[in-house]
SELODREN-346010 format. One record per residue: residue number from 1; residue in three letters; x, y, z of N, C-alpha, C in turn. Coordinates in pm, whole numbers, plus 50000, padded with zeros to 5 digits. Layout:
<rs>
<NUM,"ALA",<X,Y,Z>,<X,Y,Z>,<X,Y,Z>>
...
</rs>
This chain:
<rs>
<1,"MET",<64888,51598,28213>,<65009,51527,28184>,<65098,51617,28097>>
<2,"PHE",<65228,51620,28129>,<65324,51700,28053>,<65357,51631,27922>>
<3,"MET",<65356,51706,27814>,<65393,51653,27683>,<65511,51733,27630>>
<4,"SER",<65604,51665,27573>,<65721,51730,27514>,<65679,51820,27399>>
<5,"PRO",<65736,51940,27391>,<65704,52028,27278>,<65758,51974,27145>>
<6,"PHE",<65844,51875,27151>,<65901,51816,27031>,<65813,51704,26975>>
<7,"LYS",<65708,51671,27047>,<65613,51569,27002>,<65490,51641,26948>>
<8,"GLY",<65399,51568,26890>,<65274,51631,26853>,<65225,51598,26714>>
<9,"HIS",<65313,51558,26626>,<65266,51521,26494>,<65222,51376,26498>>
<10,"SER",<65125,51346,26416>,<65081,51207,26408>,<65064,51169,26262>>
<11,"GLY",<65045,51043,26239>,<65022,50995,26104>,<65145,51002,26017>>
<12,"LEU",<65121,51027,25889>,<65229,51027,25791>,<65332,51136,25817>>
<13,"LYS",<65288,51252,25863>,<65383,51361,25889>,<65484,51319,25994>>
<14,"ARG",<65439,51249,26098>,<65530,51202,26202>,<65629,51101,26145>>
<15,"ILE",<65581,51012,26059>,<65668,50911,25998>,<65774,50978,25911>>
<16,"PHE",<65734,51075,25830>,<65830,51147,25746>,<65930,51224,25831>>
<17,"ASN",<65882,51289,25936>,<65974,51361,26026>,<66073,51265,26091>>
<18,"ALA",<66022,51152,26140>,<66109,51053,26205>,<66214,51001,26108>>
<19,"ALA",<66174,50975,25985>,<66271,50928,25884>,<66377,51035,25859>>
<20,"GLY",<66335,51160,25853>,<66431,51269,25833>,<66530,51279,25948>>
<21,"TYR",<66480,51266,26071>,<66568,51271,26187>,<66666,51153,26185>>
<22,"SER",<66618,51037,26142>,<66705,50920,26134>,<66816,50941,26033>>
<23,"PHE",<66781,50994,25916>,<66884,51020,25814>,<66981,51128,25861>>
<24,"ASP",<66930,51228,25934>,<67019,51329,25992>,<67118,51265,26088>>
<25,"GLY",<67071,51170,26168>,<67158,51100,26262>,<67263,51017,26192>>
<26,"LEU",<67222,50947,26086>,<67319,50868,26008>,<67423,50959,25943>>
<27,"ARG",<67378,51073,25892>,<67471,51168,25830>,<67568,51223,25933>>
<28,"ALA",<67517,51259,26050>,<67603,51311,26156>,<67706,51207,26200>>
<29,"ALA",<67661,51083,26213>,<67754,50976,26253>,<67860,50954,26146>>
<30,"PHE",<67818,50953,26020>,<67913,50925,25913>,<68014,51040,25897>>
<31,"THR",<67967,51162,25908>,<68059,51275,25888>,<68143,51305,26011>>
<32,"GLY",<68091,51276,26129>,<68159,51317,26251>,<68225,51209,26333>>
<33,"GLU",<68203,51083,26297>,<68254,50974,26380>,<68338,50878,26296>>
<34,"ALA",<68469,50881,26314>,<68558,50792,26239>,<68526,50646,26266>>
<35,"ALA",<68493,50613,26389>,<68462,50473,26423>,<68340,50424,26344>>
<36,"PHE",<68241,50509,26326>,<68123,50470,26249>,<68161,50446,26103>>
<37,"ARG",<68242,50535,26047>,<68287,50516,25908>,<68366,50386,25893>>
<38,"GLN",<68449,50353,25992>,<68526,50229,25986>,<68432,50108,25991>>
<39,"LEU",<68329,50115,26073>,<68233,50004,26079>,<68152,49993,25951>>
<40,"VAL",<68119,50106,25891>,<68050,50101,25762>,<68139,50030,25660>>
<41,"LEU",<68267,50065,25658>,<68361,49999,25566>,<68369,49849,25594>>
<42,"LEU",<68377,49813,25722>,<68379,49671,25758>,<68253,49600,25707>>
<43,"ASN",<68138,49666,25721>,<68013,49608,25673>,<68009,49599,25520>>
<44,"VAL",<68064,49699,25453>,<68070,49698,25307>,<68154,49581,25258>>
<45,"ILE",<68251,49541,25337>,<68335,49426,25301>,<68269,49295,25344>>
<46,"LEU",<68231,49285,25471>,<68184,49157,25524>,<68050,49111,25468>>
<47,"ILE",<67956,49203,25450>,<67824,49161,25404>,<67830,49099,25264>>
<48,"PRO",<67895,49163,25166>,<67908,49094,25037>,<67986,48963,25045>>
<49,"VAL",<68090,48959,25130>,<68167,48836,25146>,<68076,48723,25196>>
<50,"SER",<67982,48757,25283>,<67893,48653,25336>,<67814,48584,25226>>
<51,"PHE",<67788,48655,25115>,<67715,48595,25004>,<67803,48504,24918>>
<52,"LEU",<67933,48515,24936>,<68026,48432,24860>,<68063,48304,24934>>
<53,"LEU",<68025,48295,25059>,<68063,48181,25143>,<67960,48069,25133>>
<54,"PRO",<68006,47945,25144>,<67914,47830,25138>,<67845,47807,25273>>
<55,"VAL",<67754,47897,25307>,<67680,47886,25434>,<67531,47887,25403>>
<56,"SER",<67452,47842,25499>,<67307,47842,25480>,<67253,47985,25487>>
<57,"ARG",<67129,48000,25446>,<67066,48133,25451>,<67056,48183,25595>>
<58,"VAL",<67027,48093,25686>,<67016,48132,25828>,<67152,48175,25880>>
<59,"GLU",<67256,48100,25848>,<67390,48137,25892>,<67431,48273,25833>>
<60,"ARG",<67401,48293,25706>,<67432,48422,25641>,<67356,48536,25711>>
<61,"ALA",<67231,48512,25741>,<67150,48614,25808>,<67210,48649,25944>>
<62,"VAL",<67255,48549,26019>,<67314,48573,26150>,<67446,48649,26135>>
<63,"MET",<67524,48616,26034>,<67651,48688,26009>,<67624,48835,25978>>
<64,"ILE",<67524,48860,25895>,<67489,48998,25859>,<67431,49070,25980>>
<65,"LEU",<67347,49003,26055>,<67287,49063,26175>,<67394,49108,26274>>
<66,"ALA",<67495,49025,26295>,<67603,49062,26387>,<67673,49189,26340>>
<67,"CYS",<67693,49200,26209>,<67756,49321,26154>,<67669,49444,26178>>
<68,"LEU",<67539,49430,26155>,<67449,49544,26172>,<67432,49583,26319>>
<69,"VAL",<67438,49484,26408>,<67430,49514,26551>,<67546,49605,26592>>
<70,"ALA",<67665,49580,26538>,<67780,49664,26570>,<67758,49808,26524>>
<71,"LEU",<67692,49827,26410>,<67659,49963,26365>,<67561,50030,26461>>
<72,"ILE",<67461,49955,26503>,<67362,50009,26597>,<67429,50049,26727>>
<73,"VAL",<67514,49962,26778>,<67583,49991,26905>,<67671,50115,26889>>
<74,"GLU",<67738,50130,26775>,<67822,50248,26754>,<67739,50375,26749>>
<75,"LEU",<67621,50370,26690>,<67533,50487,26690>,<67494,50524,26833>>
<76,"LEU",<67459,50424,26914>,<67423,50451,27053>,<67543,50502,27132>>
<77,"ASN",<67661,50444,27109>,<67782,50490,27176>,<67811,50636,27141>>
<78,"SER",<67799,50669,27015>,<67822,50808,26972>,<67720,50903,27034>>
<79,"ALA",<67595,50857,27046>,<67492,50939,27108>,<67523,50964,27256>>
<80,"ILE",<67570,50861,27325>,<67609,50876,27465>,<67722,50977,27477>>
<81,"GLU",<67824,50963,27393>,<67938,51055,27398>,<67895,51198,27370>>
<82,"ALA",<67809,51218,27271>,<67762,51353,27238>,<67682,51413,27353>>
<83,"THR",<67599,51330,27417>,<67518,51379,27529>,<67606,51418,27646>>
<84,"VAL",<67703,51334,27679>,<67793,51364,27790>,<67871,51492,27761>>
<85,"ASP",<67920,51507,27637>,<67995,51627,27601>,<67907,51750,27601>>
<86,"ARG",<67779,51736,27564>,<67686,51848,27565>,<67660,51897,27707>>
<87,"ILE",<67653,51804,27800>,<67626,51840,27939>,<67744,51915,27996>>
<88,"SER",<67865,51863,27973>,<67984,51930,28024>,<68108,51864,27965>>
<89,"LEU",<68206,51948,27932>,<68334,51896,27886>,<68430,51875,28003>>
<90,"GLU",<68383,51911,28122>,<68462,51892,28244>,<68481,51742,28269>>
<91,"ARG",<68601,51706,28312>,<68627,51566,28345>,<68554,51530,28474>>
<92,"HIS",<68479,51421,28467>,<68402,51377,28583>,<68398,51224,28579>>
<93,"PRO",<68407,51160,28695>,<68407,51012,28696>,<68282,50951,28634>>
<94,"LEU",<68166,51013,28653>,<68044,50957,28593>,<68045,50973,28441>>
<95,"SER",<68098,51083,28392>,<68110,51103,28247>,<68204,50998,28189>>
<96,"LYS",<68314,50975,28257>,<68410,50874,28212>,<68345,50736,28211>>
<97,"ASN",<68270,50705,28317>,<68201,50575,28322>,<68105,50559,28205>>
<98,"ALA",<68027,50663,28177>,<67930,50655,28067>,<68001,50631,27934>>
<99,"LYS",<68107,50706,27909>,<68180,50690,27784>,<68250,50554,27777>>
<100,"ASP",<68307,50511,27888>,<68375,50382,27891>,<68277,50267,27871>>
<101,"MET",<68158,50277,27927>,<68058,50172,27910>,<68010,50166,27765>>
<102,"GLY",<67994,50282,27703>,<67958,50283,27561>,<68067,50218,27477>>
<103,"SER",<68191,50248,27510>,<68304,50187,27440>,<68307,50036,27464>>
<104,"ALA",<68279,49995,27586>,<68276,49851,27618>,<68166,49781,27539>>
<105,"ALA",<68051,49846,27526>,<67942,49787,27447>,<67987,49766,27303>>
<106,"GLN",<68059,49862,27248>,<68108,49848,27111>,<68212,49736,27102>>
<107,"PHE",<68295,49725,27203>,<68395,49617,27208>,<68326,49480,27205>>
<108,"VAL",<68220,49467,27283>,<68144,49341,27287>,<68079,49316,27151>>
<109,"ALA",<68025,49420,27088>,<67961,49404,26957>,<68062,49358,26851>>
<110,"LEU",<68184,49413,26857>,<68288,49369,26764>,<68327,49224,26793>>
<111,"GLY",<68333,49189,26922>,<68359,49050,26958>,<68249,48958,26907>>
<112,"LEU",<68126,49007,26907>,<68014,48929,26855>,<68034,48898,26707>>
<113,"ILE",<68079,48998,26630>,<68106,48973,26488>,<68210,48861,26475>>
<114,"GLY",<68320,48876,26548>,<68426,48776,26540>,<68379,48638,26582>>
<115,"ALA",<68304,48632,26691>,<68258,48503,26741>,<68160,48437,26644>>
<116,"VAL",<68063,48513,26595>,<67964,48457,26503>,<68032,48407,26376>>
<117,"TRP",<68117,48489,26319>,<68184,48448,26195>,<68274,48327,26219>>
<118,"ALA",<68345,48327,26332>,<68433,48214,26362>,<68354,48085,26381>>
<119,"VAL",<68246,48090,26458>,<68167,47970,26483>,<68109,47915,26352>>
<120,"ILE",<68062,48003,26267>,<68002,47958,26142>,<68106,47906,26043>>
<121,"LEU",<68220,47973,26036>,<68319,47937,25936>,<68418,47829,25980>>
<122,"LEU",<68433,47816,26111>,<68530,47716,26158>,<68454,47598,26206>>
</rs>
């Protein structure tokens, strides 16, 4: 069976390596992606606001979860864009589709924030 040369560590070393790669990804997203920084700012505002609102713990958790889902989707969208650009900067319909679908996913995630907050607060 073929094994990736990038795999092979196990135990605590693998966990530490994975955590390092995750922090590298967060750093890359924050420094290189304006949309990610904007979502971080939105989360910095909305999450504390959720603690000031007269909602149940479950409602607050759902409000925060919706905000975090948008961050996750933006990380995946940025990863798709980086991969497509790495393969080729040439304009191609499939590349456009991949980038547009990533953007659409982020649009839906932002709509999720709005819908969840609206349903809970209104």
